[in-house]
C-alpha positions in Angstrom: 13.8 -66.4 -24.0 10.9 -66.8 -21.8 7.8 -64.6 -23.2 5.0 -64.0 -20.6 2.1 -61.8 -20.4 0.8 -61.6 -16.6 -2.8 -60.1 -16.5 -2.6 -56.5 -14.8 1.3 -56.4 -15.2 2.0 -56.4 -19.0 4.1 -58.7 -21.4 7.7 -59.5 -20.5 10.3 -61.2 -22.7 12.9 -62.3 -20.4 16.3 -63.4 -21.6 18.7 -63.5 -18.5 18.6 -64.9 -15.0 20.8 -64.1 -12.4 21.2 -66.5 -9.4 22.9 -66.1 -6.0 24.8 -69.3 -5.2 25.0 -69.8 -1.4 21.9 -70.3 0.4 20.2 -70.1 -2.9 21.0 -72.7 -5.2 23.9 -74.5 -3.1 23.8 -75.4 0.8 26.8 -76.0 2.7 28.8 -76.0 0.1 26.8 -78.4 -2.3 24.2 -78.0 -5.1 20.6 -78.5 -4.1 19.1 -81.6 -5.4 17.2 -81.3 -8.8 18.8 -77.7 -9.4 21.5 -78.6 -11.9 18.8 -80.5 -13.9 16.7 -77.7 -13.8 19.1 -75.0 -15.1 20.2 -77.0 -17.8 16.7 -76.7 -19.2 16.3 -73.0 -18.4 19.7 -72.7 -20.1 17.9 -73.3 -23.3 15.7 -70.5 -23.0 18.0 -67.8 -20.9 21.4 -66.9 -20.0 22.5 -67.7 -16.6 24.5 -65.8 -14.5 25.5 -67.3 -10.9 27.1 -64.7 -8.7 29.0 -65.6 -5.3 31.4 -63.9 -2.8 32.5 -67.8 -2.3 31.9 -67.8 1.4 31.9 -71.5 1.0 35.1 -71.7 -1.3 33.2 -74.2 -3.3 32.6 -72.2 -6.5 35.0 -73.5 -8.8 33.8 -77.1 -7.8 30.2 -76.3 -8.2 30.7 -74.8 -11.7 31.8 -78.1 -13.0 28.4 -79.5 -11.5 26.2 -76.6 -12.7 27.6 -75.7 -16.3 26.9 -72.1 -16.0 29.7 -70.0 -15.2 29.9 -68.7 -11.9 31.3 -65.2 -11.2 32.9 -64.5 -8.2 32.5 -61.0 -6.7 34.4 -59.2 -4.0 33.2 -59.7 -0.3 31.9 -56.4 1.2 29.8 -54.8 -1.6 27.9 -58.1 -3.0 24.8 -56.0 -3.4 26.2 -53.1 -5.0 28.1 -55.8 -7.4 24.8 -57.9 -8.3 22.8 -55.0 -8.9 25.7 -53.4 -11.6 25.4 -57.1 -13.3 21.7 -56.7 -13.3 22.1 -53.0 -14.7 24.5 -54.2 -17.2 22.1 -57.0 -18.7 19.2 -54.6 -18.6 16.6 -54.7 -15.9 13.3 -55.0 -18.1 14.7 -58.6 -19.5 15.9 -59.9 -16.1 15.2 -62.3 -13.5 16.7 -62.8 -10.3 16.4 -65.2 -7.7 18.3 -64.7 -4.1 17.7 -65.0 -0.5 20.2 -62.8 1.5 20.5 -59.1 2.5 23.2 -58.8 -0.3 20.6 -59.6 -3.1 17.9 -57.4 -2.1 18.8 -54.6 -4.8 19.0 -56.8 -7.7 15.6 -58.5 -6.6 14.0 -55.3 -6.4 15.6 -53.6 -9.7 15.1 -56.5 -11.8 11.8 -57.2 -14.0 11.1 -60.2 -11.7 12.6 -60.9 -8.4 12.0 -64.1 -6.5 13.1 -64.7 -3.3 13.9 -68.4 -1.8 12.9 -69.0 1.8 14.9 -72.5 1.7 16.7 -74.2 4.6 19.0 -71.4 5.1 16.0 -68.7 5.6 15.8 -65.7 3.7 16.7 -61.9 4.9 13.6 -59.6 5.6 15.0 -57.2 3.0 15.0 -59.9 0.5 11.7 -60.6 1.0 10.3 -57.3 1.0 12.4 -56.5 -2.3 11.1 -59.6 -4.1 8.1 -59.6 -6.4 7.5 -63.5 -5.5 8.8 -65.4 -2.6 8.8 -69.4 -2.9 9.6 -72.1 -0.2 12.6 -73.7 -2.0 14.8 -72.9 -5.1 13.3 -75.8 -7.4 9.8 -74.2 -6.9 11.5 -70.8 -7.9 12.8 -72.7 -11.1 9.6 -74.4 -11.9 7.6 -70.9 -12.0 10.2 -70.3 -14.8 10.0 -73.5 -16.6 6.1 -73.6 -16.0 4.8 -70.1 -16.6 1.5 -70.7 -15.8 2.3 -71.0 -12.1 3.9 -67.7 -12.1 0.9 -66.3 -14.0 -1.3 -67.4 -11.1 0.7 -66.1 -8.4 1.8 -63.0 -10.0 -1.4 -61.5 -11.6 -3.3 -58.6 -10.3 
């Protein structure tokens, strides 16, 4: 669990991390450098769920490389399916990281939504739905591993 107090926001006990796959932790069918190592560290603190409609067809291969199970969802209703996962886990204890329009609802409804700009860019809807926006996935994961950075950014 990640326990953190954010001045002006309150205390949080994060138990779950939900990540979008393509465009967020993977690019062009490959895991972005540094992600696997950071997910390994985070996996000791929180339960990790990776979700994808598998548009690149690489989910099975990437699951072996990353470690956490990758949940394949149906194309066409990704936004609703990702939100349903967050609601099932419990919004108050969940961090979500994504970059696409289909990530907007989970970013908005989770306790902490982090939008990653990255090489693929980010949908305006995702940016506006997030609590924090970062330049790349490694910066997002570092916010969780080094929570003082998150405090500095998210405090009121």
